[in-house]
N, C-alpha and C positions, 0 to 999 in steps of 0.2 A: 432635645430641644425644649425649651421652656414654653409654657402655654400662654397665648396672647393675652394681654391684660384685660380685654373685654371678656375673654373666657374665664379668667380667674375671678373677675367681679361677679359673674353669673354663678360660679362655684361657691363663692362666699355667701351670696344671697340664698342659695339652695341650703348650704349648711345652717344658716341662721333659721331658715323656715323649718328645717327638720328638728332643730333643737327646741323650737317653740311648740311645734306640733305635738311632741311627745312620741314615744316609740310606736304606739298602736296607729295613730293617724299618720305618722311618717311612713310607716310600712305600707299603709293603704294608698298613700299618695305615690310612692315610688312605682307601684304596679297599676295605678288607676289611669283613668283617661285624660288626666291633666298633669301638667308640670308641678312639681312640688311647691312652688310659690303661688299656685293657684288651687281654687276649690271647685269641685264639679257641683253645678247647680242643675237640678232638674225639678220641674213642677208645672202646674197648670199656668197657661198664659193669662195675663191679666186682660180684663175687659173682654173676655171671650177670644182672646188671641190664641196662636198656636202654642202647643207645649213648649217649654223652654228646655233646652238641653245645651249647657254652655260651661266653659271654664271661666272663672272669674278671679282676677288678682285678689289675694287676701288683704293686701295693703294698699293704701293710696300710692299713686305712682310718684317715684322720684326719678331722677335723670342721671345718666352718665354720658360722658363725651363719647361720640360715635368713634372716633379715631383712636383716642388713648384708653378708654375704659375707666377713666378716672371719674370719681363722683363729681357732679356739677353742683355749684351752690344753688340752693333753691330760693335764695332771697334775690329777686330781681327778674325782669322780663328776659327771655331768651335772646333777643336782638339777632336772630338768624343763625344761632349756634345750631351745629349738627349734632343731635343727641339720640339716645336710646332710652326707652322707658324701662324701669326695673320696679319689681314689687318687693320690698324689703323691709323687715321689722326694724325699728329703732332709727330709722332714717327721717329727716324732715322731708315731708312730701313737697313736690313742686307746685308752687302757686305761680301767679303772674303769667299763665299760660292760656293761649286761646284754644278753641276746639280745633282749629286747623293744625296748630302745633302739636296738641296732644295726640291727635290722629296719627300725624307723621311719626311721633315718638313711639307710639304702639307698633305701628307698621315695621319700623326699624328693628323691632324686637319680635317680629313675625307674629304679632298680635294685633288687635283692633280695639277701638272703642266699643264699649257695650251698647247694644240696642236698648232702647228705653225699657221695653217690656222685661228684658233680661236683667237689667239694673234693678227694676222695682222688685221682680221676684228674688233676686239675690238678696236684696236689703231686707225684705219681709221674712226671709227664712223659710224652713220646711213647712212649718204650720203658721201661715201668715199673720204677722202682728204689726201694729203701727209702728213701734220702734224695733230696732234689731233684737233687743233684749226682752220685749213684751209689749203688751198693750198699754200699760201704765208708764208714764214718764217718770224716770228715776233721777234726781238731781245727782250730778257728779258722774254719772255713768259714761256720759260722752263729752267731749269737748265742745260745749255748746253755751258757756257762760263766760266768754272772755272779756277781756278789757278793750273798749274801742280805741284802737291805735291812732285813727284820724284826729281824734279830740286830743290825745296825748301829745301830738306832734304839731298840729296846726291850730292857730287860734280862730281863723275863719273857716269853720268846718263845712259851711255851705259852699264856699268856693272851692274847698279841697275836694269835695264829693263830685264837683263838676269839672275837675281837672283830671285828665289821664295820667299826667306826670305825678301828681299827688297820689292817686289811686294805685299807682305802680312804684311808689316809693319803696326801695329795698329795706328801709328801716322798720316798716310797718310790722312785719311778721318776726321781727328779731326782738320786739319788746316783750316783757314778761307777761305771762298769762294771755298769749295770743295763740299762734300756731304751735301745735304739739307734735312730737315725734310720733311716727306711725306706730300703732299698737300699744302706745304708752297708757292709754285708758282702756285696761284690760276687760272691763265689764261692757264696753261698747263693742260687743261681739254678738253675732248670731249663731243660729244652730248649723249653718254651713261652715263657720269658722272664719268669717269675714269680719275685719275691724274697721271702725270709723266710717261706715256708710252714712251715718248721720252725724253732722258737726264736723269740726276741724276745717275741711275745705269743701266748697262745691264741687261737683264732679261732672264734667261734661259727658254727655251721651251722644250716640250717633243719630243726630238729627240736623238735616241741612239747613234748617231754619235757626238753629242754636238753641239748645235747652241744657241747663244743668240741674242736678238733683241732689237732695240730701241736706241742703243747708251748710252753713259753716260756723265757726266759733263764736259768732255774734247773734246768729239767727236760725232756729229750726223750726219756726212757726209761721212766719208772715206769709209764706206762699205754699201753705200746707203743713201737716204735722208729721214729723219723722220721715219715714220712707215715702210719704205722699209729697213731700216738699219738691217744687218744681218752679223754675224761673225760665220764662221764655222771651225775656225783654231784650236780649243782646245778640248782636251779630256773631258769626262764628269766628271772626278775628278779633273779637273783644277779649281783653284780659285785665285783670287787676289782682290785688293782693289775697282775694278770696277764691279765685278759680283755680281749681285742680282737676285731677282725673284719675281713673284706674283703667286698666286694660282688660279685654275679654279675649277669648280665643275658642275656635271650634274644637270640640273634644276629639281626641284620637279614636 
């Protein structure tokens, strides 16, 4: 009997992860405390918090249909779709997603959203740095200098920024020099082997009041530098073209 499509999707994602990790890291991942598409993060808690021990998705979350296992287009809101999260290199990550929706997608894959202290520790790496790759910002390392899509599509940008319909226009992240495929910025990687934690998409974390971290392809500075970037201005059901996520999981 053939494997269900959802199982095949996970196997393909796992094979892609093994290919990118290389033989030594892949061997470690197979026998380690985390699934192969995740990295084990362990380190001191931030701001005096408890020690962090957690599995973190290597790549920003993309989505598959919960019933069919087929990849779902990341361009546009979910509109009630039943989905599961996946961590996969070379896929466009899902934007237009709320914290509530991201939480449900992670849960459907037997994972969860990262707690804020887990996310920050994961982003900063084993020897904490401002950016995933070091303390000094490097031009072109991460996807953080994109073309503003609102201005490209709307004459009245002020009105567009005030419109949820405009901010969730599926065309926005399909324009050139906007959203990048996960892992395509190879140098936007830290010592844990995590990609795109700064830039590309904001990433929701597990905060009941609504928080996302890391900035996106137009801004990694306004609300803090690099791994310190933090936005708290939006409700947990808010979403637009810049909001994404990645999942965490307790280690085996």
